MIVOTI-27508 format. One record per residue: x, y, z of N, C-alpha, C in turn. Coordinates in steps of 0.001 Angstrom, whole numbers, plus 500000, padded with zeros to 6 digits. Example, Ala and Ser with C-alpha at 12.3 -4.5 7.8 and 13.67 -1.06 7.14 Angstrom:
BEGIN
<r <513190 494310 507800> <512300 495500 507800> <513200 496700 507800>>
<r <512850 497750 507080> <513670 498940 507140> <512900 500030 507870>>
***
This chain:
BEGIN
<r <491903 495594 507218> <492587 496061 506016> <493924 496715 506378>>
<r <493956 497416 507514> <495227 498005 507965> <496252 496915 508276>>
<r <495785 495841 508879> <496691 494734 509212> <497232 494060 507948>>
<r <496397 493917 506952> <496834 493302 505693> <497884 494184 505021>>
<r <497642 495500 504988> <498633 496415 504405> <499933 496374 505205>>
<r <499825 496251 506515> <501022 496133 507356> <501782 494848 507036>>
<r <501059 493778 506757> <501710 492514 506386> <502522 492700 505111>>
<r <501971 493442 504158> <502707 493709 502927> <503997 494449 503190>>
<r <503955 495399 504105> <505169 496131 504451> <506160 495242 505175>>
<r <505671 494303 505971> <506557 493375 506672> <507289 492473 505692>>
<r <506648 492140 504576> <507308 491307 503576> <508568 491962 503054>>
<r <508550 493277 502914> <509710 493993 502408> <510903 493841 503340>>
<r <510660 493636 504620> <511746 493442 505575> <512491 492146 505315>>
<r <511842 491209 504630> <512440 489903 504350> <513009 489812 502939>>
<r <513298 490928 502329> <513691 490957 500924> <514939 490120 500647>>
<r <515811 489998 501632> <517054 489271 501403> <516955 487795 501770>>
<r <515818 487379 502311> <515665 485988 502702> <514393 485400 502143>>
<r <514144 484159 502518> <512918 483502 502100> <511738 484100 502848>>
<r <510617 484217 502179> <509419 484766 502782> <508467 483627 503108>>
<r <508081 483531 504354> <507094 482561 504795> <505774 483319 504919>>
<r <505043 483396 503804> <503822 484196 503758> <502815 483806 504830>>
<r <502525 482526 505045> <501579 482176 506110> <502039 482689 507487>>
<r <503335 482634 507751> <503847 483132 509035> <503675 484642 509139>>
<r <503931 485350 508050> <503753 486804 508055> <502299 487156 508319>>
<r <501381 486450 507677> <499950 486709 507877> <499561 486421 509326>>
<r <500034 485316 509887> <499732 484988 511289> <500261 486067 512234>>
<r <501489 486504 511991> <502085 487533 512843> <501306 488845 512733>>
<r <500859 489147 511534> <500119 490381 511323> <498755 490328 511994>>
<r <498116 489178 511983> <496816 489043 512644> <496942 489253 514148>>
<r <498098 488926 514700> <498330 489096 516135> <498897 490482 516457>>
<r <499084 491289 515452> <499699 492601 515612> <498891 493502 516539>>
<r <499593 494152 517435> <498976 495214 518228> <499763 496480 517940>>
<r <499073 497577 517846> <499720 498851 517534> <500278 499458 518815>>
<r <501489 499976 518769> <502062 500655 519930> <501196 501861 520280>>
<r <500764 502563 519278> <499829 503682 519435> <498715 503425 518427>>
<r <497510 503265 518904> <496389 502912 518023> <495491 504120 517778>>
<r <495657 504703 516608> <494816 505822 516187> <493899 505397 515046>>
<r <493585 504101 514958> <492804 503607 513824> <491402 504219 513772>>
<r <490769 504443 514911> <489433 505055 514886> <489510 506511 514441>>
<r <490547 507197 514868> <490766 508588 514416> <491041 508609 512915>>
<r <491846 507653 512449> <492126 507545 511015> <490838 507291 510248>>
<r <490009 506381 510742> <488733 506081 510088> <487875 507344 509968>>
<r <487788 508104 511046> <486983 509333 511034> <487559 510348 510056>>
<r <488879 510491 510048> <489527 511426 509114> <489287 511008 507670>>
<r <489372 509703 507389> <489158 509205 506032> <487717 509416 505576>>
<r <486781 509275 506490> <485379 509490 506136> <485096 510944 505782>>
<r <485833 511865 506407> <485644 513298 506143> <486476 513810 504966>>
<r <487485 513058 504581> <488414 513522 503544> <487730 513661 502190>>
<r <488037 514745 501510> <487528 514917 500148> <488372 514119 499155>>
<r <489666 514035 499424> <490605 513320 498558> <491560 512518 499429>>
<r <491929 511341 498959> <492889 510491 499658> <493986 510130 498665>>
<r <495217 510491 498993> <496367 510132 498172> <497083 508977 498853>>
<r <497130 507838 498183> <497747 506624 498717> <499033 506399 497943>>
<r <500158 506532 498618> <501460 506335 497990> <501865 504875 498140>>
<r <502056 504189 497028> <502495 502803 497094> <504002 502749 496990>>
<r <504562 501655 497477> <506011 501558 497561> <506524 500400 496720>>
<r <506614 499248 497298> <507234 498115 496621> <506217 497244 495898>>
<r <506621 496755 494732> <505718 495997 493870> <505114 494791 494575>>
<r <505867 494125 495412> <505349 492951 496095> <504269 493264 497115>>
<r <504208 494507 497543> <503245 494901 498573> <501889 495305 498007>>
<r <501811 495607 496729> <500592 496254 496241> <499349 495378 496288>>
<r <499514 494069 496265> <498319 493231 496406> <497759 493354 497824>>
<r <498625 493601 498796> <498189 493829 500168> <497611 495243 500302>>
<r <498265 496211 499671> <497749 497581 499685> <496362 497648 499057>>
<r <496139 496841 498052> <494844 496866 497375> <493694 496553 498338>>
<r <493936 495660 499291> <492901 495331 500274> <492498 496589 501051>>
<r <493479 497362 501475> <493185 498603 502193> <492555 499634 501264>>
<r <493072 499750 500061> <492533 500713 499094> <491067 500408 498804>>
<r <490722 499128 498692> <489330 498749 498435> <488420 499083 499621>>
<r <488980 499205 500812> <488183 499546 501992> <487944 501051 502096>>
<r <488629 501822 501271> <488471 503283 501284> <487375 503695 500305>>
<r <486836 504906 500472> <485819 505386 499523> <486451 505599 498144>>
<r <486184 504700 497212> <486914 504648 495942> <486850 505918 495122>>
<r <485763 506653 495178> <485641 507867 494368> <486630 508941 494803>>
<r <487182 508792 495984> <488091 509823 496508> <489547 509387 496569>>
<r <489861 508166 496127> <491215 507636 496287> <492013 507767 494992>>
<r <493210 508328 495130> <494192 508354 494056> <495422 507613 494547>>
<r <495884 506670 493761> <497076 505892 494094> <498227 506418 493245>>
<r <499341 506767 493883> <500507 507286 493165> <501604 506230 493094>>
<r <502074 505983 491861> <503149 505018 491603> <504335 505756 490994>>
<r <505498 505142 491042> <506685 505737 490422> <506537 505740 488903>>
<r <507134 506719 488257> <507071 506820 486797> <508062 505888 486105>>
<r <508988 505371 486863> <509958 504418 486335> <510466 503564 487467>>
<r <511021 502408 487135> <511432 501495 488203> <512675 501958 488943>>
<r <512612 501858 490250> <513760 502012 491146> <513725 500759 491993>>
<r <514747 499978 491934> <514776 498719 492681> <513474 497959 492436>>
<r <512628 497838 493447> <511385 497083 493294> <510146 497961 493488>>
<r <510278 499261 493212> <509145 500172 493380> <508046 499907 492360>>
<r <506824 500215 492774> <505648 500001 491927> <505642 500984 490757>>
<r <505378 500468 489573> <505200 501299 488385> <503740 501181 487930>>
<r <503379 501969 486940> <502023 501933 486409> <501678 500531 485887>>
<r <502627 499894 485230> <502382 498541 484713> <502090 497559 485850>>
<r <502819 497683 486959> <502573 496813 488115> <501174 497045 488676>>
<r <500811 498309 488819> <499498 498657 489368> <498376 498105 488489>>
<r <498560 498211 487187> <497546 497693 486272> <497481 496175 486334>>
<r <498629 495533 486509> <498667 494076 486556> <497834 493526 487722>>
<r <497811 494239 488845> <497022 493763 489994> <495642 494423 490056>>
<r <495308 495213 489042> <493969 495785 488944> <493691 496984 489817>>
<r <494734 497688 490253> <494499 498879 491077> <493670 499923 490340>>
<r <493835 499984 489025> <493090 500973 488236> <491589 500686 488244>>
<r <491198 499487 488664> <489770 499156 488753> <489144 499600 490065>>
<r <489972 499874 491075> <489443 500239 492393> <489780 501666 492813>>
<r <490643 502339 492047> <491027 503719 492372> <491658 504372 491148>>
<r <491744 505671 491202> <492469 506410 490160> <493965 506195 490406>>
<r <494718 505866 489366> <496154 505624 489501> <496897 506666 488680>>
<r <497873 507320 489319> <498700 508318 488651> <500168 507988 488881>>
<r <501024 508617 488078> <502455 508481 488283> <502957 509708 489050>>
<r <504031 509511 489803> <504606 510619 490570> <505335 511618 489674>>
<r <505694 511187 488478> <506446 512064 487591> <507948 511889 487721>>
<r <508373 510960 488544> <509790 510717 488728> <510044 509239 488996>>
<r <511264 508825 488718> <511671 507471 489086> <512749 507529 490152>>
<r <512914 508706 490749> <513929 508889 491768> <513345 508670 493166>>
<r <514190 508201 494073> <513778 508064 495474> <513828 509450 496103>>
<r <512992 509659 497066> <512972 510938 497773> <514201 511017 498663>>
<r <514766 512202 498821> <515942 512327 499702> <515584 512005 501159>>
<r <516522 511411 501822> <516292 511042 503240> <516377 512257 504129>>
***
């Protein structure tokens, strides 16, 4: 599920060009982490009372959903932008892919990007 979510983020890197989805999926399956803390993350997630999952770009949320579905659903809240900025996820986007069926979905209360 982490690899699938990573594939979604990789798609955003190709925003200005054509996306070869099968190639992205193949590359993601071969992905190795420079630093692999996935077992530590798993343990932390199992102990967490609440999990806040911040979504980013609308095209990625179908990939994020795979990871979100792997989390304990009763404890997951997904935060989306309250209004569109470029291609950021909004509540309507989240509902369109059914995120509200697998987790609680809230708005951030802003449509502004966070300062760098």
